[in-house]
C-alpha positions as CSV (number, residue, x, y, z in Angstrom):
1,M,202.3,214.0,206.4
2,R,205.7,213.6,204.2
3,I,206.3,216.4,202.3
4,G,209.5,217.2,199.8
5,V,209.7,221.3,199.8
6,I,211.7,221.7,196.1
7,G,213.5,224.8,196.8
8,A,215.1,225.7,199.9
9,G,215.3,229.9,199.5
10,Q,213.5,232.3,201.9
11,L,210.0,231.1,200.7
12,G,210.6,227.6,200.5
13,G,213.3,227.5,203.5
14,T,210.6,229.2,206.1
15,L,207.5,226.9,204.7
16,A,209.9,223.8,204.9
17,T,210.4,224.7,208.6
18,W,207.0,225.7,209.2
19,C,206.3,222.3,208.6
20,V,207.9,220.5,210.5
21,E,206.9,222.8,213.3
22,S,203.6,222.2,212.3
23,G,204.2,217.9,213.1
24,H,205.3,216.7,209.6
25,D,207.9,215.2,208.2
26,V,209.9,217.3,205.1
27,A,212.8,216.9,202.7
28,V,214.2,220.2,201.2
29,T,216.3,221.0,198.5
30,S,219.1,222.7,197.7
31,R,222.0,223.2,195.7
32,H,224.1,224.1,198.9
33,P,222.9,221.7,201.7
34,E,226.0,223.2,203.7
35,R,224.3,226.3,204.3
36,L,221.0,224.2,206.0
37,R,223.2,222.7,208.9
38,E,221.8,224.2,211.6
39,Q,218.1,224.9,210.2
40,V,218.3,220.9,209.8
41,D,220.0,220.3,213.5
42,R,217.1,222.6,215.3
43,M,214.6,220.4,213.3
44,N,215.8,216.9,215.5
45,G,215.8,214.8,212.8
46,K,212.2,216.1,211.2
47,L,214.1,218.0,208.3
48,R,216.5,216.4,206.3
49,V,218.2,217.4,202.7
50,M,218.0,215.7,199.5
51,S,218.3,215.9,195.6
52,V,215.0,217.6,194.1
53,P,214.4,214.2,192.6
54,Q,214.1,212.2,196.1
55,A,212.6,214.8,197.6
56,A,209.9,214.9,195.0
57,A,209.5,211.0,195.6
58,F,209.5,211.4,199.6
59,G,206.4,213.7,199.9
60,E,203.2,212.9,200.1
61,M,202.6,216.1,199.1
62,V,205.0,218.6,197.6
63,I,205.6,222.2,198.0
64,F,207.5,223.5,194.6
65,A,209.4,226.2,195.3
66,P,211.9,227.2,192.8
67,N,213.2,230.3,191.3
68,W,211.2,230.4,187.9
69,S,214.2,230.4,185.7
70,G,214.6,227.0,187.2
71,A,210.9,225.3,187.3
72,K,211.2,223.7,184.0
73,E,214.4,221.9,184.7
74,A,212.5,221.0,188.6
75,V,209.6,219.9,186.6
76,D,211.4,217.7,184.3
77,V,213.6,215.5,187.1
78,T,210.4,215.3,189.2
79,R,207.5,214.7,186.4
80,T,206.7,211.1,187.1
81,A,207.8,211.4,191.0
82,L,205.1,214.1,191.1
83,E,202.0,211.9,189.2
84,G,199.2,211.6,190.8
85,K,200.3,214.0,194.2
86,V,199.1,217.4,195.3
87,V,202.1,219.9,194.6
88,I,201.6,223.3,195.9
89,D,202.9,226.0,193.5
90,V,204.1,228.9,195.4
91,T,206.2,230.3,192.5
92,N,205.7,233.7,190.6
93,P,206.6,234.0,186.3
94,A,208.8,236.8,186.7
95,D,209.5,238.9,183.1
96,G,212.2,237.7,181.3
97,A,212.6,234.2,183.1
98,P,211.9,231.6,180.1
99,V,208.3,230.8,180.0
100,A,205.7,229.4,177.7
101,A,204.5,231.4,175.4
102,G,202.3,234.1,176.7
103,T,203.2,233.5,180.1
104,G,204.4,236.0,182.7
105,A,203.7,239.1,184.1
106,F,199.7,239.8,184.4
107,T,199.6,242.6,181.8
108,G,196.6,243.6,179.5
109,S,197.7,241.0,177.2
110,Y,195.8,238.7,179.6
111,L,193.0,240.4,179.1
112,T,191.8,240.6,175.4
113,G,189.5,237.9,175.2
114,A,185.7,239.4,174.0
115,S,184.1,237.9,177.5
116,I,186.3,240.6,179.8
117,K,184.9,243.5,177.8
118,D,180.8,242.8,177.9
119,P,179.7,244.9,180.6
120,I,176.8,242.5,180.9
121,L,179.1,239.4,181.8
122,V,181.1,242.0,184.1
123,A,178.4,243.2,186.0
124,A,177.4,239.6,186.6
125,A,180.5,238.2,187.1
126,I,181.3,240.8,189.9
127,N,178.0,240.1,191.2
128,G,177.9,236.7,191.9
129,P,180.9,234.1,194.2
130,P,184.0,235.9,193.8
131,S,185.7,232.3,192.7
132,E,183.0,231.6,190.6
133,A,184.0,235.2,188.9
134,A,187.2,234.8,188.6
135,D,186.4,231.6,185.9
136,R,184.1,233.3,184.4
137,M,185.4,236.9,183.7
138,L,189.2,234.9,182.5
139,A,187.6,231.8,180.8
140,H,188.5,233.3,177.4
141,A,191.6,235.7,178.8
142,S,194.5,235.0,176.0
143,G,197.9,233.9,177.8
144,K,199.0,232.0,181.1
145,S,198.9,232.0,184.3
146,G,202.7,230.4,185.5
147,L,200.3,227.8,187.5
148,E,198.9,226.8,184.0
149,T,202.4,226.6,182.8
150,L,203.2,224.1,185.3
151,I,200.0,221.9,184.6
152,E,201.0,221.4,180.9
153,W,204.7,220.7,182.3
154,A,203.4,218.0,184.4
155,P,199.9,217.5,183.9
156,G,199.7,214.3,186.1
157,A,200.5,215.6,189.0
158,H,197.5,217.8,191.3
159,W,198.9,221.7,191.2
160,V,197.3,224.6,193.4
161,K,198.6,227.8,193.6
162,A,199.1,229.6,197.4
163,F,201.5,231.2,199.1
164,N,202.6,233.2,196.4
165,T,201.3,237.1,197.4
166,I,202.9,237.9,200.0
167,S,206.3,238.3,201.6
168,T,207.8,235.9,203.8
169,D,208.3,238.8,206.4
170,V,204.4,239.7,206.2
171,L,204.1,235.9,206.8
172,S,206.1,236.0,209.8
173,R,204.5,238.6,211.2
174,R,200.9,237.8,211.1
175,R,201.4,234.1,211.2
176,G,199.0,233.1,213.6
177,H,197.5,236.0,214.5
178,D,194.0,237.0,214.8
179,P,192.5,238.8,212.4
180,L,194.3,235.4,210.2
181,L,195.9,236.8,206.9
182,A,193.9,235.2,203.7
183,E,196.1,232.7,201.5
184,F,194.4,232.7,198.4
185,V,194.0,229.2,196.9
186,C,193.9,228.4,193.1
187,T,193.1,224.7,191.8
188,D,191.1,223.1,189.3
189,E,191.8,219.8,191.9
190,R,189.3,219.5,194.9
191,D,192.0,217.0,196.2
192,A,194.6,219.6,196.1
193,R,192.4,222.4,196.9
194,E,191.5,220.2,200.3
195,A,195.0,219.5,200.7
196,A,196.7,222.9,200.7
197,C,193.5,224.3,202.8
198,R,195.1,221.9,205.6
199,I,198.2,223.0,205.3
200,I,197.6,226.7,205.1
201,R,195.6,226.0,208.0
202,D,198.1,224.2,209.9
203,L,200.6,227.3,209.3
204,G,198.5,229.7,211.2
205,F,196.7,231.1,207.6
206,A,193.3,231.3,206.6
207,P,192.8,229.7,203.4
208,F,190.4,231.4,200.8
209,Y,189.6,229.6,197.4
210,A,190.0,232.4,194.7
211,G,189.0,230.3,191.6
212,G,190.5,227.8,189.2
213,A,194.0,227.8,187.8
214,K,193.0,230.4,185.1
215,A,192.7,232.8,188.2
216,A,195.8,232.5,189.7
217,R,197.1,235.1,187.6
218,L,195.1,237.3,189.5
219,T,197.8,236.4,192.7
220,E,201.0,236.3,190.3
221,T,203.5,238.6,189.1
222,G,201.3,242.4,188.5
223,G,198.0,240.6,189.3
224,P,196.0,242.7,191.9
225,L,196.2,240.4,194.7
226,Q,200.0,240.1,194.4
227,S,201.2,241.8,197.4
228,R,198.5,242.4,199.0
229,E,197.8,241.7,203.0
230,V,194.6,240.8,203.4
231,D,192.6,239.4,206.8
232,V,190.6,236.7,206.0
233,R,187.2,238.8,207.1
234,D,188.2,240.9,204.2
235,A,189.1,238.5,201.3
236,T,185.9,238.5,199.6
237,D,185.7,242.0,199.3
238,A,189.5,241.8,198.1
239,L,188.7,239.4,195.2
240,A,186.2,241.2,194.2
241,E,187.9,244.7,193.8
242,A,190.8,242.5,191.9
243,L,187.8,241.6,189.2
244,A,187.1,245.1,189.3
245,A,190.1,245.8,188.4
246,L,190.3,243.4,185.2
247,R,187.4,246.2,183.5
């Protein structure tokens, strides 16, 4: 598969390398392409450096990995190229970065919906399938996840959240080792979910569906799943605990 990686920072560059090692043809973007020369040379022509619009057009799938402060600009120059494609969002909105109203770190402001405070709904949600529980509990919460903001900016793309909870150091240490590390996946698009799960498995991790786009806030900055190193066998319990924390 041809994969375009927008953003060659620590995470984007690492994922690009692993995608090449897994047999994919990859184009990566960078403001400083000369810094990637050694990495490109090691990949025997399977990794190339392109501009942001070129990489978005090249990829049958796109990994979206810019700094959040540059996310809107990256979307603006790739919106047409992303139309109809699966885009894996690995970003985390940060405090102080330019975002849409109501987007940012996970705070109590996300949890002001009446449904969140209904003890009957809370109990029903926690006792039900965790991914469905996340969608039910967050259905009326205020604010937006970063993923929801990206969907608003480029609604024609098929967005899915993954690879945003754990540092590259942990990912590198756990990659391909049993028990496999869980990678939480959030999306409302079935094709995006399937494609992300396929890539996650290719790279040596275990996909775990955590819910729709609203559930992405559980995994983003300040969310209860952020920076949690979770074995796939424990992922159901970890998601249930994250939902319980919403109370």
